[in-house]
DRENTORKOL-3810 file (N, C-alpha, C; in nm, 4 decimals):
REM DRENTORKOL-3810
@n.u->2.9272; n.v->-3.7847; n.w->3.6349; ca.u->3.0605; ca.v->-3.8176; ca.w->3.6212; c.u->3.1250; c.v->-3.7973; c.w->3.7647
@n.u->3.2241; n.v->-3.8931; n.w->3.8247; ca.u->3.2564; ca.v->-3.8711; ca.w->3.9423; c.u->3.3644; c.v->-3.7518; c.w->3.9634
@n.u->3.3819; n.v->-3.7230; n.w->4.0762; ca.u->3.4913; ca.v->-3.5995; ca.w->4.0991; c.u->3.6141; c.v->-3.6753; c.w->4.1535
@n.u->3.7335; n.v->-3.6109; n.w->4.0679; ca.u->3.8447; ca.v->-3.6751; ca.w->4.0964; c.u->3.9176; c.v->-3.5952; c.w->4.2020
@n.u->3.9450; n.v->-3.6471; n.w->4.3269; ca.u->4.0336; ca.v->-3.5732; ca.w->4.3934; c.u->4.1710; c.v->-3.6099; c.w->4.4161
@n.u->4.2488; n.v->-3.5068; n.w->4.4068; ca.u->4.4194; ca.v->-3.5285; ca.w->4.4134; c.u->4.4617; c.v->-3.4620; c.w->4.5164
@n.u->4.6117; n.v->-3.5058; n.w->4.5275; ca.u->4.6796; ca.v->-3.4193; ca.w->4.6401; c.u->4.8374; c.v->-3.4005; c.w->4.5711
@n.u->4.8659; n.v->-3.2906; n.w->4.5923; ca.u->5.0062; ca.v->-3.2565; ca.w->4.5662; c.u->5.1222; c.v->-3.3183; c.w->4.6588
@n.u->5.2025; n.v->-3.3697; n.w->4.6082; ca.u->5.2937; ca.v->-3.4613; ca.w->4.6942; c.u->5.4436; c.v->-3.4796; c.w->4.6286
@n.u->5.5366; n.v->-3.4247; n.w->4.6814; ca.u->5.6653; ca.v->-3.4383; ca.w->4.5957; c.u->5.6584; c.v->-3.3833; c.w->4.4857
@n.u->5.6244; n.v->-3.2884; n.w->4.4391; ca.u->5.6058; ca.v->-3.1856; ca.w->4.3062; c.u->5.5233; c.v->-3.2734; c.w->4.1992
@n.u->5.4544; n.v->-3.3782; n.w->4.2447; ca.u->5.3631; ca.v->-3.4206; ca.w->4.1500; c.u->5.1963; c.v->-3.4652; c.w->4.2072
@n.u->5.1348; n.v->-3.4569; n.w->4.1282; ca.u->4.9647; ca.v->-3.4467; ca.w->4.1450; c.u->4.9321; c.v->-3.6084; c.w->4.1652
@n.u->4.9006; n.v->-3.6414; n.w->4.2712; ca.u->4.8428; ca.v->-3.8133; ca.w->4.2871; c.u->4.7178; c.v->-3.8000; c.w->4.3206
@n.u->4.6260; n.v->-3.8800; n.w->4.2461; ca.u->4.4828; ca.v->-3.9076; ca.w->4.2633; c.u->4.4616; c.v->-3.9954; c.w->4.3832
@n.u->4.3805; n.v->-3.9545; n.w->4.4912; ca.u->4.3509; ca.v->-4.0363; ca.w->4.6214; c.u->4.2871; c.v->-4.1899; c.w->4.5770
@n.u->4.1854; n.v->-4.1566; n.w->4.4934; ca.u->4.0942; ca.v->-4.2759; ca.w->4.4916; c.u->4.1732; c.v->-4.4051; c.w->4.4429
@n.u->4.2592; n.v->-4.4286; n.w->4.3457; ca.u->4.3456; ca.v->-4.5453; ca.w->4.3121; c.u->4.4517; c.v->-4.5640; c.w->4.3989
@n.u->4.4864; n.v->-4.4964; n.w->4.5154; ca.u->4.5916; ca.v->-4.5263; ca.w->4.6037; c.u->4.5723; c.v->-4.6731; c.w->4.6827
@n.u->4.6585; n.v->-4.7550; n.w->4.6750; ca.u->4.6639; ca.v->-4.8630; ca.w->4.7439; c.u->4.7373; c.v->-4.8612; c.w->4.8823
@n.u->4.6975; n.v->-4.9445; n.w->4.9572; ca.u->4.7851; ca.v->-4.9557; ca.w->5.0920; c.u->4.9326; c.v->-4.9831; c.w->5.0573
@n.u->5.0025; n.v->-4.9362; n.w->5.1367; ca.u->5.1721; ca.v->-4.9557; ca.w->5.1218; c.u->5.2433; c.v->-4.8469; c.w->5.1644
@n.u->5.3766; n.v->-4.8406; n.w->5.1406; ca.u->5.4728; ca.v->-4.7261; ca.w->5.1978; c.u->5.4337; c.v->-4.5871; c.w->5.1250
@n.u->5.4182; n.v->-4.6010; n.w->5.0009; ca.u->5.3833; ca.v->-4.4687; ca.w->4.9646; c.u->5.2507; c.v->-4.3886; c.w->5.0112
@n.u->5.1565; n.v->-4.4596; n.w->5.0323; ca.u->5.0468; ca.v->-4.4170; ca.w->5.0932; c.u->5.0723; c.v->-4.3750; c.w->5.2421
@n.u->5.1461; n.v->-4.4455; n.w->5.3119; ca.u->5.1897; ca.v->-4.4269; ca.w->5.4328; c.u->5.2649; c.v->-4.2953; c.w->5.4555
@n.u->5.3724; n.v->-4.2861; n.w->5.3610; ca.u->5.4383; ca.v->-4.1353; ca.w->5.3602; c.u->5.3811; c.v->-4.0302; c.w->5.3277
@n.u->5.2476; n.v->-4.0601; n.w->5.2355; ca.u->5.1593; ca.v->-3.9340; ca.w->5.2194; c.u->5.0782; c.v->-3.8859; c.w->5.3422
@n.u->5.0540; n.v->-4.0011; n.w->5.4296; ca.u->4.9693; ca.v->-3.9591; ca.w->5.5298; c.u->5.0852; c.v->-3.9195; c.w->5.6504
@n.u->5.1947; n.v->-3.9471; n.w->5.6284; ca.u->5.2725; ca.v->-3.8824; ca.w->5.7531; c.u->5.3064; c.v->-3.7446; c.w->5.7094
@n.u->5.3210; n.v->-3.7043; n.w->5.5842; ca.u->5.3571; ca.v->-3.5853; ca.w->5.5472; c.u->5.2252; c.v->-3.5168; c.w->5.5517
@n.u->5.1262; n.v->-3.5326; n.w->5.4697; ca.u->4.9877; ca.v->-3.4404; ca.w->5.4446; c.u->4.9168; c.v->-3.4322; c.w->5.5859
@n.u->4.8934; n.v->-3.5435; n.w->5.6404; ca.u->4.7928; ca.v->-3.5496; ca.w->5.7877; c.u->4.8580; c.v->-3.5475; c.w->5.8879
@n.u->4.9458; n.v->-3.6146; n.w->5.9117; ca.u->5.0489; ca.v->-3.6114; ca.w->6.0478; c.u->5.1068; c.v->-3.4733; c.w->6.0652
@n.u->5.1726; n.v->-3.4341; n.w->5.9441; ca.u->5.2444; ca.v->-3.2971; ca.w->5.9702; c.u->5.4021; c.v->-3.3126; c.w->5.9620
@n.u->5.4432; n.v->-3.4596; n.w->5.9339; ca.u->5.5902; ca.v->-3.4798; ca.w->5.9409; c.u->5.6771; c.v->-3.4009; c.w->5.8070
@n.u->5.7879; n.v->-3.3750; n.w->5.8305; ca.u->5.8498; ca.v->-3.3276; ca.w->5.7195; c.u->5.9404; c.v->-3.4678; c.w->5.6697
@n.u->5.9320; n.v->-3.5081; n.w->5.5503; ca.u->5.9748; ca.v->-3.6454; ca.w->5.5255; c.u->6.1227; c.v->-3.6209; c.w->5.4622
@n.u->6.1903; n.v->-3.7057; n.w->5.4984; ca.u->6.3149; ca.v->-3.7435; ca.w->5.4531; c.u->6.3817; c.v->-3.8823; c.w->5.4658
@n.u->6.4764; n.v->-3.9098; n.w->5.3990; ca.u->6.5219; ca.v->-4.0554; ca.w->5.3922; c.u->6.6421; c.v->-4.0525; c.w->5.5092
@n.u->6.6425; n.v->-4.1597; n.w->5.5693; ca.u->6.7607; ca.v->-4.1921; ca.w->5.6598; c.u->6.8357; c.v->-4.3282; c.w->5.6064
@n.u->6.9532; n.v->-4.3248; n.w->5.5902; ca.u->7.0038; ca.v->-4.4505; ca.w->5.5626; c.u->7.0614; c.v->-4.5352; c.w->5.6998
@n.u->7.0064; n.v->-4.6337; n.w->5.6981; ca.u->7.0590; ca.v->-4.7029; ca.w->5.8135; c.u->7.0760; c.v->-4.8616; c.w->5.7641
@n.u->7.0813; n.v->-4.9001; n.w->5.6483; ca.u->7.1001; ca.v->-5.0292; ca.w->5.6131; c.u->6.9786; c.v->-5.0858; c.w->5.5567
@n.u->6.8770; n.v->-5.0254; n.w->5.5526; ca.u->6.7303; ca.v->-5.0897; ca.w->5.5099; c.u->6.6625; c.v->-4.9771; c.w->5.4104
@n.u->6.5603; n.v->-5.0469; n.w->5.3560; ca.u->6.5061; ca.v->-4.9440; ca.w->5.2579; c.u->6.3849; c.v->-4.8936; c.w->5.3223
@n.u->6.3764; n.v->-4.8635; n.w->5.4500; ca.u->6.2768; ca.v->-4.7907; ca.w->5.5164; c.u->6.2716; c.v->-4.6285; c.w->5.4993
@n.u->6.1301; n.v->-4.5972; n.w->5.4954; ca.u->6.1498; ca.v->-4.4532; ca.w->5.5030; c.u->6.1257; c.v->-4.4135; c.w->5.6442
@n.u->6.1896; n.v->-4.2816; n.w->5.6593; ca.u->6.2022; ca.v->-4.2292; ca.w->5.7886; c.u->6.1315; c.v->-4.0730; c.w->5.7845
@n.u->6.1035; n.v->-4.0103; n.w->5.8595; ca.u->6.0392; ca.v->-3.8696; ca.w->5.8639; c.u->6.0930; c.v->-3.7990; c.w->5.9945
@n.u->6.1029; n.v->-3.6679; n.w->5.9793; ca.u->6.1225; ca.v->-3.6091; ca.w->6.0839; c.u->5.9963; c.v->-3.4963; c.w->6.1259
@n.u->5.9652; n.v->-3.5000; n.w->6.2555; ca.u->5.8302; ca.v->-3.4448; ca.w->6.2929; c.u->5.8858; c.v->-3.2855; c.w->6.3031
@n.u->5.7889; n.v->-3.1948; n.w->6.2399; ca.u->5.7934; ca.v->-3.0943; ca.w->6.2385; c.u->5.8426; c.v->-3.0095; c.w->6.3451
@n.u->5.7847; n.v->-3.0427; n.w->6.4664; ca.u->5.8245; ca.v->-2.9688; ca.w->6.5667; c.u->5.9628; c.v->-2.9909; c.w->6.6340
@n.u->6.0009; n.v->-3.1050; n.w->6.6619; ca.u->6.1348; ca.v->-3.1353; ca.w->6.7375; c.u->6.2357; c.v->-3.1963; c.w->6.6700
@n.u->6.2067; n.v->-3.2374; n.w->6.5030; ca.u->6.2932; ca.v->-3.2730; ca.w->6.4240; c.u->6.3613; c.v->-3.3983; c.w->6.4711
@n.u->6.3125; n.v->-3.4809; n.w->6.5962; ca.u->6.3481; ca.v->-3.6113; ca.w->6.6117; c.u->6.2956; c.v->-3.7134; c.w->6.4985
@n.u->6.3965; n.v->-3.7746; n.w->6.4503; ca.u->6.3542; ca.v->-3.8921; ca.w->6.3387; c.u->6.2985; c.v->-4.0046; c.w->6.3929
@n.u->6.1837; n.v->-4.0238; n.w->6.3271; ca.u->6.0850; ca.v->-4.1374; ca.w->6.3513; c.u->6.0383; c.v->-4.2101; c.w->6.2431
@n.u->6.0244; n.v->-4.3403; n.w->6.2722; ca.u->5.9762; ca.v->-4.4053; ca.w->6.1530; c.u->5.8530; c.v->-4.3955; c.w->6.1074
@n.u->5.8277; n.v->-4.4265; n.w->5.9585; ca.u->5.6746; ca.v->-4.3658; ca.w->5.9304; c.u->5.6010; c.v->-4.5049; c.w->5.9562
@n.u->5.5032; n.v->-4.4756; n.w->6.0365; ca.u->5.4109; ca.v->-4.5856; ca.w->6.0650; c.u->5.3288; c.v->-4.6582; c.w->5.9472
@n.u->5.2693; n.v->-4.7896; n.w->5.9597; ca.u->5.2177; ca.v->-4.8538; ca.w->5.8554; c.u->5.0631; c.v->-4.8256; c.w->5.8726
@n.u->5.0330; n.v->-4.7043; n.w->5.8496; ca.u->4.9049; ca.v->-4.6302; ca.w->5.8607; c.u->4.8001; c.v->-4.7022; c.w->5.7669
@n.u->4.8312; n.v->-4.7218; n.w->5.6552; ca.u->4.7266; ca.v->-4.7985; ca.w->5.5634; c.u->4.7062; c.v->-4.9244; c.w->5.5658
@n.u->4.8023; n.v->-5.0213; n.w->5.6514; ca.u->4.7676; ca.v->-5.1614; ca.w->5.6648; c.u->4.7368; c.v->-5.1866; c.w->5.8375
@n.u->4.7597; n.v->-5.1269; n.w->5.9232; ca.u->4.7670; ca.v->-5.1390; ca.w->6.0574; c.u->4.6651; c.v->-5.0435; c.w->6.1442
@n.u->4.5471; n.v->-5.1059; n.w->6.1791; ca.u->4.4483; ca.v->-5.0348; ca.w->6.2455; c.u->4.5050; c.v->-4.9721; c.w->6.3718
@n.u->4.6053; n.v->-5.0144; n.w->6.4301; ca.u->4.6644; ca.v->-4.9619; ca.w->6.5593; c.u->4.7251; c.v->-4.8117; c.w->6.4983
@n.u->4.8062; n.v->-4.8061; n.w->6.3854; ca.u->4.8754; ca.v->-4.7091; ca.w->6.3224; c.u->4.7508; c.v->-4.5954; c.w->6.2501
@n.u->4.6459; n.v->-4.6564; n.w->6.2073; ca.u->4.5637; ca.v->-4.5746; ca.w->6.1376; c.u->4.4878; c.v->-4.5089; c.w->6.2749
@n.u->4.4809; n.v->-4.5680; n.w->6.3759; ca.u->4.4051; ca.v->-4.4858; ca.w->6.4676; c.u->4.4926; c.v->-4.3758; c.w->6.5257
@n.u->4.6022; n.v->-4.3360; n.w->6.5192; ca.u->4.6746; ca.v->-4.2316; ca.w->6.5378; c.u->4.6153; c.v->-4.1374; c.w->6.4182
@n.u->4.5933; n.v->-4.1523; n.w->6.3115; ca.u->4.5368; ca.v->-4.0465; ca.w->6.2011; c.u->4.3792; c.v->-4.0095; c.w->6.2600
@n.u->4.3098; n.v->-4.1040; n.w->6.3042; ca.u->4.1658; ca.v->-4.0777; ca.w->6.3665; c.u->4.1856; c.v->-3.9772; c.w->6.4883
@n.u->4.3001; n.v->-3.9806; n.w->6.5560; ca.u->4.3076; ca.v->-3.8911; ca.w->6.6723; c.u->4.3344; c.v->-3.7519; c.w->6.6271
@n.u->4.3395; n.v->-3.7135; n.w->6.4775; ca.u->4.3555; ca.v->-3.5638; ca.w->6.4237; c.u->4.2161; c.v->-3.5072; c.w->6.4076
@n.u->4.1075; n.v->-3.5839; n.w->6.4458; ca.u->3.9692; ca.v->-3.5524; ca.w->6.4072; c.u->3.8960; c.v->-3.5578; c.w->6.5233
@n.u->3.7859; n.v->-3.4796; n.w->6.5201; ca.u->3.6876; ca.v->-3.4961; ca.w->6.6376; c.u->3.6070; c.v->-3.6114; c.w->6.6309
@n.u->3.5611; n.v->-3.6631; n.w->6.5230; ca.u->3.4749; ca.v->-3.7491; ca.w->6.5155; c.u->3.5018; c.v->-3.8506; c.w->6.3843
@n.u->3.4842; n.v->-3.9941; n.w->6.4425; ca.u->3.5148; ca.v->-4.0770; ca.w->6.3327; c.u->3.3704; c.v->-4.1717; c.w->6.3272
@n.u->3.3248; n.v->-4.2285; n.w->6.1955; ca.u->3.2242; ca.v->-4.3055; ca.w->6.1721; c.u->3.3025; c.v->-4.3917; c.w->6.0702
@n.u->3.2813; n.v->-4.5247; n.w->6.1141; ca.u->3.3544; ca.v->-4.6385; ca.w->6.0515; c.u->3.2386; c.v->-4.7378; c.w->6.0182
@n.u->3.2083; n.v->-4.7747; n.w->5.9031; ca.u->3.1149; ca.v->-4.8688; ca.w->5.8640; c.u->3.1711; c.v->-4.9981; c.w->5.7665
@n.u->3.0899; n.v->-5.1040; n.w->5.7978; ca.u->3.1250; ca.v->-5.2050; ca.w->5.7205; c.u->3.0130; c.v->-5.2749; c.w->5.6401
@n.u->3.0325; n.v->-5.2872; n.w->5.5287; ca.u->2.8972; ca.v->-5.3447; ca.w->5.4843; c.u->2.8958; c.v->-5.4230; c.w->5.3422
@n.u->2.8084; n.v->-5.4919; n.w->5.3034; ca.u->2.8322; ca.v->-5.5471; ca.w->5.1593; c.u->2.8411; c.v->-5.4801; c.w->5.0550
@n.u->2.7718; n.v->-5.3746; n.w->5.0358; ca.u->2.7916; ca.v->-5.2909; ca.w->4.9043; c.u->2.9224; c.v->-5.2140; c.w->4.8905
@n.u->2.9456; n.v->-5.1107; n.w->5.0280; ca.u->3.0641; ca.v->-5.0280; ca.w->5.0354; c.u->3.1812; c.v->-5.1151; c.w->5.0983
@n.u->3.1723; n.v->-5.2227; n.w->5.1334; ca.u->3.2840; ca.v->-5.2972; ca.w->5.2132; c.u->3.3352; c.v->-5.1881; c.w->5.3313
@n.u->3.4482; n.v->-5.1160; n.w->5.3399; ca.u->3.4487; ca.v->-5.0405; ca.w->5.4350; c.u->3.4338; c.v->-4.8937; c.w->5.4047
@n.u->3.3614; n.v->-4.8118; n.w->5.4790; ca.u->3.3437; ca.v->-4.6684; ca.w->5.4691; c.u->3.3771; c.v->-4.5917; c.w->5.6000
@n.u->3.4492; n.v->-4.4741; n.w->5.5710; ca.u->3.5003; ca.v->-4.4017; ca.w->5.6833; c.u->3.4385; c.v->-4.2295; c.w->5.6445
@n.u->3.3869; n.v->-4.2118; n.w->5.7422; ca.u->3.4001; ca.v->-4.0655; ca.w->5.7722; c.u->3.4286; c.v->-4.0023; c.w->5.8804
@n.u->3.5541; n.v->-3.8942; n.w->5.8561; ca.u->3.6049; ca.v->-3.8372; ca.w->5.9728; c.u->3.5088; c.v->-3.6671; c.w->5.9379
@n.u->3.5268; n.v->-3.6360; n.w->6.0912; ca.u->3.4637; ca.v->-3.4953; ca.w->6.0891; c.u->3.5674; c.v->-3.4084; c.w->6.1766
@n.u->3.5987; n.v->-3.2802; n.w->6.1125; ca.u->3.6858; ca.v->-3.1961; ca.w->6.1642; c.u->3.6296; c.v->-3.1017; c.w->6.2621
@n.u->3.7084; n.v->-3.0350; n.w->6.3491; ca.u->3.6687; ca.v->-2.9632; ca.w->6.4386; c.u->3.5750; c.v->-2.8339; c.w->6.4128
@n.u->3.5935; n.v->-2.8388; n.w->6.2440; ca.u->3.4738; ca.v->-2.7248; ca.w->6.2086; c.u->3.3807; c.v->-2.7708; c.w->6.1289
@n.u->3.3436; n.v->-2.8897; n.w->6.1614; ca.u->3.2334; ca.v->-2.9909; ca.w->6.1388; c.u->3.2199; c.v->-3.0023; c.w->5.9929
@n.u->3.3386; n.v->-3.0190; n.w->5.9335; ca.u->3.3327; ca.v->-3.0515; ca.w->5.7878; c.u->3.3488; c.v->-3.2047; c.w->5.7696
@n.u->3.2868; n.v->-3.2508; n.w->5.7022; ca.u->3.2914; ca.v->-3.4084; ca.w->5.6937; c.u->3.3592; c.v->-3.4657; c.w->5.5612
@n.u->3.4640; n.v->-3.5772; n.w->5.5728; ca.u->3.5477; ca.v->-3.6397; ca.w->5.4760; c.u->3.5288; c.v->-3.7615; c.w->5.4471
@n.u->3.4833; n.v->-3.8254; n.w->5.3655; ca.u->3.4528; ca.v->-3.9636; ca.w->5.3432; c.u->3.5564; c.v->-4.0381; c.w->5.2580
@n.u->3.5315; n.v->-4.1642; n.w->5.2726; ca.u->3.6203; ca.v->-4.2540; ca.w->5.1730; c.u->3.5378; c.v->-4.3888; c.w->5.1896
@n.u->3.5083; n.v->-4.4339; n.w->5.0672; ca.u->3.3963; ca.v->-4.5417; ca.w->5.0644; c.u->3.4609; c.v->-4.6484; c.w->4.9716
@n.u->3.4089; n.v->-4.7853; n.w->4.9858; ca.u->3.4417; ca.v->-4.8830; ca.w->4.9247; c.u->3.5855; c.v->-4.9345; c.w->4.9212
@n.u->3.6186; n.v->-4.9143; n.w->5.0520; ca.u->3.7680; ca.v->-4.9717; ca.w->5.0662; c.u->3.7745; c.v->-5.1168; c.w->5.0982
@n.u->3.8785; n.v->-5.1799; n.w->5.0769; ca.u->3.8918; ca.v->-5.3078; ca.w->5.1371; c.u->3.9215; c.v->-5.3319; c.w->5.2937
@n.u->3.9890; n.v->-5.2293; n.w->5.3287; ca.u->4.0252; ca.v->-5.2393; ca.w->5.4870; c.u->3.9680; c.v->-5.1216; c.w->5.5447
@n.u->3.9537; n.v->-5.1382; n.w->5.6864; ca.u->3.9387; ca.v->-5.0323; ca.w->5.7650; c.u->4.0648; c.v->-4.9074; c.w->5.7634
@n.u->4.1794; n.v->-4.9696; n.w->5.7762; ca.u->4.2808; ca.v->-4.8599; ca.w->5.7758; c.u->4.2824; c.v->-4.7764; c.w->5.6594
@n.u->4.2505; n.v->-4.8682; n.w->5.5216; ca.u->4.2582; ca.v->-4.7727; ca.w->5.4017; c.u->4.1562; c.v->-4.7020; c.w->5.3854
@n.u->4.0454; n.v->-4.7239; n.w->5.4460; ca.u->3.9531; ca.v->-4.6145; ca.w->5.4447; c.u->3.9657; c.v->-4.4854; c.w->5.5360
@n.u->4.0164; n.v->-4.5119; n.w->5.6528; ca.u->4.0690; ca.v->-4.4277; ca.w->5.7271; c.u->4.1527; c.v->-4.3358; c.w->5.6648
@n.u->4.2645; n.v->-4.3808; n.w->5.5844; ca.u->4.3735; ca.v->-4.3067; ca.w->5.5280; c.u->4.3111; c.v->-4.2315; c.w->5.4254
@n.u->4.2280; n.v->-4.2843; n.w->5.3339; ca.u->4.1836; ca.v->-4.2012; ca.w->5.2143; c.u->4.0843; c.v->-4.0996; c.w->5.2633
@n.u->4.0021; n.v->-4.1145; n.w->5.3857; ca.u->3.9315; ca.v->-3.9986; ca.w->5.4127; c.u->4.0032; c.v->-3.8926; c.w->5.4797
@n.u->4.1379; n.v->-3.9110; n.w->5.5503; ca.u->4.2046; ca.v->-3.8285; ca.w->5.6050; c.u->4.3019; c.v->-3.7610; c.w->5.4977
@n.u->4.3115; n.v->-3.8000; n.w->5.3903; ca.u->4.3732; ca.v->-3.7340; ca.w->5.2691; c.u->4.2855; c.v->-3.6327; c.w->5.2200
@n.u->4.1468; n.v->-3.6590; n.w->5.2196; ca.u->4.0667; ca.v->-3.5596; ca.w->5.1417; c.u->4.0840; c.v->-3.4367; c.w->5.2393
@n.u->4.0908; n.v->-3.4508; n.w->5.3708; ca.u->4.0829; ca.v->-3.3526; ca.w->5.4810; c.u->4.2387; c.v->-3.2872; c.w->5.5065
@n.u->4.3329; n.v->-3.3500; n.w->5.4360; ca.u->4.4822; ca.v->-3.3270; ca.w->5.4678; c.u->4.5038; c.v->-3.1953; c.w->5.5226
@n.u->4.4543; n.v->-3.0849; n.w->5.4385; ca.u->4.4943; ca.v->-2.9625; ca.w->5.5058; c.u->4.4325; c.v->-2.8964; c.w->5.6151
@n.u->4.3163; n.v->-2.9740; n.w->5.6540; ca.u->4.2563; ca.v->-2.9316; ca.w->5.7854; c.u->4.3203; c.v->-3.0241; c.w->5.8991
@n.u->4.3895; n.v->-3.1477; n.w->5.8363; ca.u->4.4480; ca.v->-3.2109; ca.w->5.9658; c.u->4.5717; c.v->-3.1810; c.w->6.0019
@n.u->4.6492; n.v->-3.1110; n.w->5.9200; ca.u->4.7710; ca.v->-3.0560; ca.w->5.9801; c.u->4.7392; c.v->-2.9369; c.w->6.0370
@n.u->4.6444; n.v->-2.8419; n.w->6.0279; ca.u->4.6097; ca.v->-2.7279; ca.w->6.0876; c.u->4.5725; c.v->-2.7410; c.w->6.2568
@n.u->4.5151; n.v->-2.8738; n.w->6.2611; ca.u->4.4628; ca.v->-2.9391; ca.w->6.3732; c.u->4.5919; c.v->-2.9551; c.w->6.4814
@n.u->4.7091; n.v->-2.9857; n.w->6.4399; ca.u->4.8321; ca.v->-3.0431; ca.w->6.5355; c.u->4.8428; c.v->-2.9275; c.w->6.6128
END
């Protein structure tokens, strides 16, 4: 039986495995991996914004789950990245933290999605690295 990995966010438990690319996943990455404190800023659009934990400057949540450039910011939280593309697992990501723990995400449709899911498995470690 496969193990279900979940993350607590906004007072609810969210399973990581079925998460799809999009703004909800981007917000999870911003909060749980990048260490931002999330809040909504009303500027006439339906965009989520976040406040960085250190200087409280408002910044837009990047499209981590759909943009490889934004996902690369997530990668920079870790010491090593192994990213594979194949026919069996589609995209697979392995992130290695400074304490040499490995976090995997397999069978993702895109590289940014694989990076995001692997980083959520390591979320407590990622925020500690900031």
